Backbone as JSON Lines, residues from 0, in Angstrom:
{"i":0,"aa":"X","n":[22.41,-3.64,145.96],"ca":[21.17,-4.05,145.33],"c":[21.34,-5.5,144.88]}
{"i":1,"aa":"X","n":[20.48,-6.35,145.41],"ca":[20.59,-7.78,145.11],"c":[20.0,-8.15,143.76]}
{"i":2,"aa":"X","n":[20.24,-9.38,143.36],"ca":[19.74,-9.84,142.06],"c":[18.22,-9.86,141.98]}
{"i":3,"aa":"X","n":[17.53,-9.98,143.12],"ca":[16.07,-9.98,143.08],"c":[15.51,-8.64,142.62]}
{"i":4,"aa":"X","n":[16.22,-7.55,142.9],"ca":[15.78,-6.23,142.43],"c":[15.91,-6.17,140.91]}
{"i":5,"aa":"X","n":[17.04,-6.66,140.39],"ca":[17.25,-6.66,138.94],"c":[16.19,-7.51,138.25]}
{"i":6,"aa":"X","n":[15.87,-8.65,138.82],"ca":[14.84,-9.51,138.25],"c":[13.46,-8.85,138.3]}
{"i":7,"aa":"X","n":[13.18,-8.14,139.39],"ca":[11.89,-7.44,139.51],"c":[11.78,-6.35,138.45]}
{"i":8,"aa":"X","n":[12.85,-5.58,138.25],"ca":[12.85,-4.53,137.23],"c":[12.67,-5.15,135.85]}
{"i":9,"aa":"X","n":[13.39,-6.23,135.57],"ca":[13.3,-6.89,134.27],"c":[11.91,-7.45,134.0]}
{"i":10,"aa":"X","n":[11.32,-8.09,134.99],"ca":[9.97,-8.64,134.82],"c":[8.95,-7.52,134.61]}
{"i":11,"aa":"X","n":[9.05,-6.48,135.43],"ca":[8.14,-5.34,135.25],"c":[8.34,-4.67,133.91]}
{"i":12,"aa":"X","n":[9.6,-4.55,133.51],"ca":[9.9,-3.93,132.21],"c":[9.32,-4.71,131.05]}
{"i":13,"aa":"X","n":[9.37,-6.02,131.12],"ca":[8.8,-6.85,130.06],"c":[7.29,-6.63,129.96]}
{"i":14,"aa":"X","n":[6.62,-6.61,131.09],"ca":[5.17,-6.39,131.1],"c":[4.84,-4.99,130.59]}
{"i":15,"aa":"X","n":[5.57,-3.99,131.08],"ca":[5.33,-2.61,130.66],"c":[5.58,-2.4,129.18]}
{"i":16,"aa":"X","n":[6.64,-3.0,128.65],"ca":[6.95,-2.84,127.23],"c":[5.89,-3.49,126.35]}
{"i":17,"aa":"X","n":[5.41,-4.66,126.76],"ca":[4.36,-5.32,125.97],"c":[3.06,-4.51,126.02]}
{"i":18,"aa":"X","n":[2.74,-3.97,127.19],"ca":[1.53,-3.15,127.3],"c":[1.67,-1.88,126.46]}
{"i":19,"aa":"X","n":[2.85,-1.3,126.47],"ca":[3.1,-0.09,125.67],"c":[2.93,-0.37,124.19]}
{"i":20,"aa":"X","n":[3.43,-1.5,123.75],"ca":[3.29,-1.9,122.35],"c":[1.81,-2.09,122.01]}
{"i":21,"aa":"X","n":[1.06,-2.68,122.91],"ca":[-0.37,-2.87,122.69],"c":[-1.12,-1.55,122.58]}
{"i":22,"aa":"X","n":[-0.79,-0.6,123.41],"ca":[-1.42,0.72,123.34],"c":[-1.08,1.39,122.02]}
{"i":23,"aa":"X","n":[0.17,1.32,121.61],"ca":[0.59,1.95,120.35],"c":[-0.11,1.33,119.15]}
{"i":24,"aa":"X","n":[-0.19,0.01,119.13],"ca":[-0.86,-0.67,118.01],"c":[-2.35,-0.34,117.98]}
{"i":25,"aa":"X","n":[-2.97,-0.32,119.13],"ca":[-4.39,0.0,119.21],"c":[-4.66,1.43,118.75]}
{"i":26,"aa":"X","n":[-3.85,2.36,119.22],"ca":[-4.01,3.76,118.83],"c":[-3.8,3.93,117.32]}
{"i":27,"aa":"X","n":[-2.81,3.26,116.77],"ca":[-2.55,3.34,115.33],"c":[-3.75,2.8,114.55]}
{"i":28,"aa":"X","n":[-4.3,1.7,115.01],"ca":[-5.44,1.08,114.34],"c":[-6.68,1.98,114.42]}
{"i":29,"aa":"X","n":[-6.93,2.54,115.59],"ca":[-8.15,3.33,115.79],"c":[-8.04,4.76,115.27]}
{"i":30,"aa":"X","n":[-6.85,5.37,115.4],"ca":[-6.73,6.8,115.12],"c":[-5.8,7.14,113.96]}
{"i":31,"aa":"X","n":[-5.07,6.15,113.45],"ca":[-4.21,6.4,112.31],"c":[-2.82,6.86,112.68]}
{"i":32,"aa":"X","n":[-1.95,6.98,111.67],"ca":[-0.53,7.26,111.91],"c":[-0.14,8.74,111.88]}
{"i":33,"aa":"X","n":[-1.09,9.64,111.76],"ca":[-0.74,11.04,111.55],"c":[-0.4,11.82,112.8]}
{"i":34,"aa":"X","n":[-0.53,11.21,113.96],"ca":[-0.21,11.86,115.23],"c":[0.18,10.77,116.21]}
{"i":35,"aa":"X","n":[1.13,11.0,117.09],"ca":[1.59,9.96,118.02],"c":[0.63,9.74,119.2]}
{"i":36,"aa":"X","n":[-0.6,9.33,118.87],"ca":[-1.61,9.11,119.9],"c":[-1.2,8.03,120.9]}
{"i":37,"aa":"X","n":[-0.52,7.0,120.44],"ca":[-0.12,5.91,121.33],"c":[0.84,6.37,122.41]}
{"i":38,"aa":"X","n":[1.83,7.16,122.03],"ca":[2.79,7.68,123.01],"c":[2.09,8.59,124.0]}
{"i":39,"aa":"X","n":[1.23,9.47,123.49],"ca":[0.49,10.38,124.36],"c":[-0.37,9.59,125.34]}
{"i":40,"aa":"X","n":[-1.11,8.61,124.85],"ca":[-1.98,7.8,125.71],"c":[-1.17,7.03,126.75]}
{"i":41,"aa":"X","n":[-0.06,6.42,126.34],"ca":[0.76,5.64,127.27],"c":[1.32,6.55,128.37]}
{"i":42,"aa":"X","n":[1.79,7.73,128.0],"ca":[2.35,8.62,129.0],"c":[1.3,9.14,129.97]}
{"i":43,"aa":"X","n":[0.1,9.42,129.48],"ca":[-0.97,9.88,130.38],"c":[-1.42,8.74,131.29]}
{"i":44,"aa":"X","n":[-1.67,7.57,130.7],"ca":[-2.11,6.43,131.51],"c":[-1.03,6.01,132.51]}
{"i":45,"aa":"X","n":[0.22,6.02,132.06],"ca":[1.32,5.65,132.95],"c":[1.49,6.64,134.09]}
{"i":46,"aa":"X","n":[1.31,7.91,133.81],"ca":[1.41,8.92,134.87],"c":[0.28,8.74,135.88]}
{"i":47,"aa":"X","n":[-0.92,8.47,135.4],"ca":[-2.05,8.22,136.29],"c":[-1.78,6.99,137.16]}
{"i":48,"aa":"X","n":[-1.32,5.92,136.53],"ca":[-1.01,4.7,137.27],"c":[0.1,4.94,138.28]}
{"i":49,"aa":"X","n":[1.1,5.75,137.94],"ca":[2.18,6.06,138.89],"c":[1.6,6.74,140.12]}
{"i":50,"aa":"X","n":[0.67,7.68,139.92],"ca":[0.04,8.32,141.06],"c":[-0.68,7.32,141.95]}
{"i":51,"aa":"X","n":[-1.45,6.42,141.33],"ca":[-2.14,5.39,142.11],"c":[-1.16,4.5,142.86]}
{"i":52,"aa":"X","n":[-0.13,4.04,142.16],"ca":[0.83,3.13,142.78],"c":[1.59,3.78,143.92]}
{"i":53,"aa":"X","n":[1.95,5.05,143.77],"ca":[2.7,5.72,144.82],"c":[1.87,5.79,146.1]}
{"i":54,"aa":"X","n":[0.6,6.14,145.97],"ca":[-0.27,6.19,147.15],"c":[-0.42,4.79,147.73]}
{"i":55,"aa":"X","n":[-0.66,3.81,146.87],"ca":[-0.84,2.43,147.32],"c":[0.42,1.93,148.02]}
{"i":56,"aa":"X","n":[1.58,2.18,147.43],"ca":[2.84,1.73,148.04],"c":[3.09,2.43,149.37]}
{"i":57,"aa":"X","n":[2.76,3.71,149.44],"ca":[2.97,4.45,150.68],"c":[2.14,3.87,151.82]}
{"i":58,"aa":"X","n":[0.97,3.33,151.49],"ca":[0.12,2.75,152.53],"c":[0.38,1.27,152.75]}
{"i":59,"aa":"X","n":[1.28,0.71,151.99],"ca":[1.69,-0.68,152.18],"c":[3.03,-0.76,152.88]}
{"i":60,"aa":"X","n":[3.53,0.37,153.35],"ca":[4.85,0.38,153.97],"c":[4.89,-0.64,155.1]}
{"i":61,"aa":"X","n":[5.95,-1.34,155.23],"ca":[7.1,-1.2,154.34],"c":[6.93,-2.05,153.08]}
{"i":62,"aa":"X","n":[6.74,-1.38,151.98],"ca":[6.7,-2.08,150.69],"c":[8.1,-2.61,150.4]}
{"i":63,"aa":"X","n":[8.14,-3.79,149.85],"ca":[9.46,-4.34,149.57],"c":[10.12,-3.55,148.46]}
{"i":64,"aa":"X","n":[11.43,-3.4,148.51],"ca":[12.13,-2.72,147.42],"c":[11.89,-3.4,146.06]}
{"i":65,"aa":"X","n":[11.74,-4.71,146.07],"ca":[11.5,-5.43,144.82],"c":[10.14,-5.06,144.23]}
{"i":66,"aa":"X","n":[9.11,-4.96,145.06],"ca":[7.79,-4.58,144.57],"c":[7.8,-3.16,144.03]}
{"i":67,"aa":"X","n":[8.42,-2.26,144.76],"ca":[8.53,-0.87,144.33],"c":[9.27,-0.78,143.0]}
{"i":68,"aa":"X","n":[10.37,-1.51,142.87],"ca":[11.16,-1.5,141.63],"c":[10.37,-2.12,140.47]}
{"i":69,"aa":"X","n":[9.67,-3.22,140.75],"ca":[8.86,-3.88,139.72],"c":[7.83,-2.93,139.14]}
{"i":70,"aa":"X","n":[7.09,-2.24,140.01],"ca":[5.99,-1.38,139.56],"c":[6.48,-0.07,138.94]}
{"i":71,"aa":"X","n":[7.38,0.62,139.6],"ca":[7.73,1.97,139.16],"c":[8.83,1.99,138.11]}
{"i":72,"aa":"X","n":[9.97,1.42,138.41],"ca":[11.09,1.44,137.46],"c":[10.84,0.48,136.31]}
{"i":73,"aa":"X","n":[10.41,-0.73,136.63],"ca":[10.21,-1.75,135.6],"c":[8.98,-1.52,134.75]}
{"i":74,"aa":"X","n":[7.82,-1.78,135.34],"ca":[6.58,-1.76,134.55],"c":[6.26,-0.38,134.0]}
{"i":75,"aa":"X","n":[6.18,0.63,134.86],"ca":[5.8,1.96,134.37],"c":[6.95,2.65,133.64]}
{"i":76,"aa":"X","n":[8.18,2.32,134.0],"ca":[9.33,2.87,133.28],"c":[9.35,2.4,131.83]}
{"i":77,"aa":"X","n":[8.97,1.16,131.6],"ca":[8.93,0.64,130.23],"c":[7.65,1.05,129.51]}
{"i":78,"aa":"X","n":[6.57,1.22,130.24],"ca":[5.3,1.58,129.62],"c":[5.32,3.01,129.1]}
{"i":79,"aa":"X","n":[5.84,3.92,129.9],"ca":[5.96,5.3,129.47],"c":[7.34,5.48,128.87]}
{"i":80,"aa":"X","n":[7.49,6.45,128.0],"ca":[8.78,6.57,127.36],"c":[9.09,8.0,126.95]}
{"i":81,"aa":"X","n":[10.11,8.54,127.56],"ca":[10.49,9.9,127.23],"c":[11.25,9.96,125.9]}
{"i":82,"aa":"X","n":[12.0,8.93,125.6],"ca":[12.76,8.95,124.34],"c":[11.83,8.93,123.14]}
{"i":83,"aa":"X","n":[10.78,8.13,123.18],"ca":[9.82,8.12,122.07],"c":[9.09,9.44,121.99]}
{"i":84,"aa":"X","n":[8.73,9.99,123.14],"ca":[8.08,11.3,123.19],"c":[8.98,12.36,122.53]}
{"i":85,"aa":"X","n":[10.26,12.36,122.88],"ca":[11.19,13.33,122.3],"c":[11.29,13.17,120.78]}
{"i":86,"aa":"X","n":[11.38,11.94,120.33],"ca":[11.44,11.68,118.89],"c":[10.16,12.15,118.21]}
{"i":87,"aa":"X","n":[9.02,11.9,118.83],"ca":[7.74,12.34,118.26],"c":[7.69,13.86,118.11]}
{"i":88,"aa":"X","n":[8.17,14.58,119.1],"ca":[8.17,16.06,119.03],"c":[9.02,16.52,117.85]}
{"i":89,"aa":"X","n":[10.22,15.97,117.74],"ca":[11.12,16.37,116.65],"c":[10.54,15.99,115.29]}
{"i":90,"aa":"X","n":[9.96,14.81,115.19],"ca":[9.37,14.35,113.92],"c":[8.18,15.22,113.53]}
{"i":91,"aa":"X","n":[7.33,15.55,114.49],"ca":[6.2,16.43,114.18],"c":[6.67,17.8,113.72]}
{"i":92,"aa":"X","n":[7.72,18.32,114.34],"ca":[8.27,19.61,113.93],"c":[8.82,19.52,112.5]}
{"i":93,"aa":"X","n":[9.58,18.45,112.25],"ca":[10.2,18.27,110.93],"c":[9.17,18.03,109.84]}
{"i":94,"aa":"X","n":[8.18,17.17,110.11],"ca":[7.23,16.75,109.08],"c":[5.95,17.59,109.02]}
{"i":95,"aa":"X","n":[5.64,18.27,110.06],"ca":[4.4,19.05,110.09],"c":[4.73,20.52,110.34]}
{"i":96,"aa":"X","n":[4.4,20.99,111.54],"ca":[4.65,22.39,111.87],"c":[5.1,22.52,113.32]}
{"i":97,"aa":"X","n":[5.67,23.65,113.63],"ca":[6.04,23.95,115.0],"c":[4.8,23.97,115.89]}
{"i":98,"aa":"X","n":[3.68,24.45,115.37],"ca":[2.46,24.53,116.16],"c":[1.97,23.14,116.57]}
{"i":99,"aa":"X","n":[1.98,22.19,115.66],"ca":[1.54,20.83,115.98],"c":[2.51,20.19,116.96]}
{"i":100,"aa":"X","n":[3.81,20.35,116.73],"ca":[4.81,19.8,117.65],"c":[4.66,20.42,119.03]}
{"i":101,"aa":"X","n":[4.45,21.73,119.08],"ca":[4.27,22.4,120.36],"c":[3.01,21.98,121.08]}
{"i":102,"aa":"X","n":[1.93,21.78,120.33],"ca":[0.67,21.33,120.94],"c":[0.85,19.94,121.55]}
{"i":103,"aa":"X","n":[1.54,19.08,120.84],"ca":[1.8,17.73,121.35],"c":[2.66,17.79,122.6]}
{"i":104,"aa":"X","n":[3.7,18.6,122.56],"ca":[4.59,18.74,123.7],"c":[3.82,19.24,124.93]}
{"i":105,"aa":"X","n":[3.05,20.3,124.75],"ca":[2.28,20.85,125.87],"c":[1.22,19.87,126.36]}
{"i":106,"aa":"X","n":[0.5,19.24,125.43],"ca":[-0.53,18.27,125.83],"c":[0.1,17.12,126.61]}
{"i":107,"aa":"X","n":[1.23,16.63,126.15],"ca":[1.89,15.51,126.83],"c":[2.28,15.88,128.25]}
{"i":108,"aa":"X","n":[2.91,17.02,128.42],"ca":[3.38,17.42,129.74],"c":[2.2,17.75,130.65]}
{"i":109,"aa":"X","n":[1.3,18.59,130.19],"ca":[0.18,19.02,131.04],"c":[-0.74,17.86,131.38]}
{"i":110,"aa":"X","n":[-1.11,17.05,130.38],"ca":[-2.02,15.94,130.64],"c":[-1.37,14.84,131.47]}
{"i":111,"aa":"X","n":[-0.09,14.58,131.25],"ca":[0.6,13.54,132.03],"c":[0.76,13.96,133.49]}
{"i":112,"aa":"X","n":[1.16,15.21,133.73],"ca":[1.26,15.69,135.11],"c":[-0.13,15.74,135.74]}
{"i":113,"aa":"X","n":[-1.13,16.18,134.99],"ca":[-2.5,16.18,135.5],"c":[-2.97,14.77,135.83]}
{"i":114,"aa":"X","n":[-2.62,13.81,134.99],"ca":[-3.01,12.42,135.24],"c":[-2.34,11.89,136.5]}
{"i":115,"aa":"X","n":[-1.07,12.24,136.72],"ca":[-0.38,11.83,137.94],"c":[-1.1,12.4,139.16]}
{"i":116,"aa":"X","n":[-1.45,13.68,139.1],"ca":[-2.19,14.29,140.21],"c":[-3.54,13.62,140.41]}
{"i":117,"aa":"X","n":[-4.22,13.28,139.3],"ca":[-5.49,12.56,139.39],"c":[-5.32,11.19,140.02]}
{"i":118,"aa":"X","n":[-4.26,10.49,139.64],"ca":[-3.99,9.17,140.24],"c":[-3.71,9.28,141.73]}
{"i":119,"aa":"X","n":[-2.95,10.3,142.12],"ca":[-2.7,10.51,143.55],"c":[-3.99,10.79,144.29]}
{"i":120,"aa":"X","n":[-4.82,11.65,143.74],"ca":[-6.09,12.01,144.38],"c":[-7.01,10.78,144.49]}
{"i":121,"aa":"X","n":[-7.12,10.02,143.42],"ca":[-7.97,8.83,143.44],"c":[-7.41,7.8,144.41]}
{"i":122,"aa":"X","n":[-6.11,7.62,144.38],"ca":[-5.48,6.67,145.3],"c":[-5.76,7.02,146.75]}
{"i":123,"aa":"X","n":[-5.76,8.29,147.07],"ca":[-6.04,8.73,148.46],"c":[-7.48,8.43,148.86]}
{"i":124,"aa":"X","n":[-8.38,8.37,147.9],"ca":[-9.78,8.07,148.19],"c":[-9.96,6.63,148.67]}
{"i":125,"aa":"X","n":[-9.05,5.76,148.29],"ca":[-9.14,4.34,148.64],"c":[-8.38,3.99,149.89]}
{"i":126,"aa":"X","n":[-7.74,4.99,150.51],"ca":[-6.94,4.67,151.71],"c":[-7.61,5.18,152.95]}
């Protein structure tokens, strides 16, 4: 793996991390701090975008490895975050109830996978 792949991942990661921060700040401002809406929104939007990008990349073959790394590992890898999601589940369980933590966990998984499927379906409509 050449240095251009590392640079592509880093550039995508910077963009994804800044976008993730923007979503979190916006969600906090609009919906308040009592539920991790920003993480939920980022994971759903990122999953949807991953579906779109995968279809788009598949139809751009041969997509360059740098472009693929920039979009998927870099940008969307930094935009979505499993570690924050995991922390949110544990914090909701500790500070609230098992039911709220479980609802968040289920909503995150079901809606994010559903969003990925939606992105794939929409992406196929454009090809």
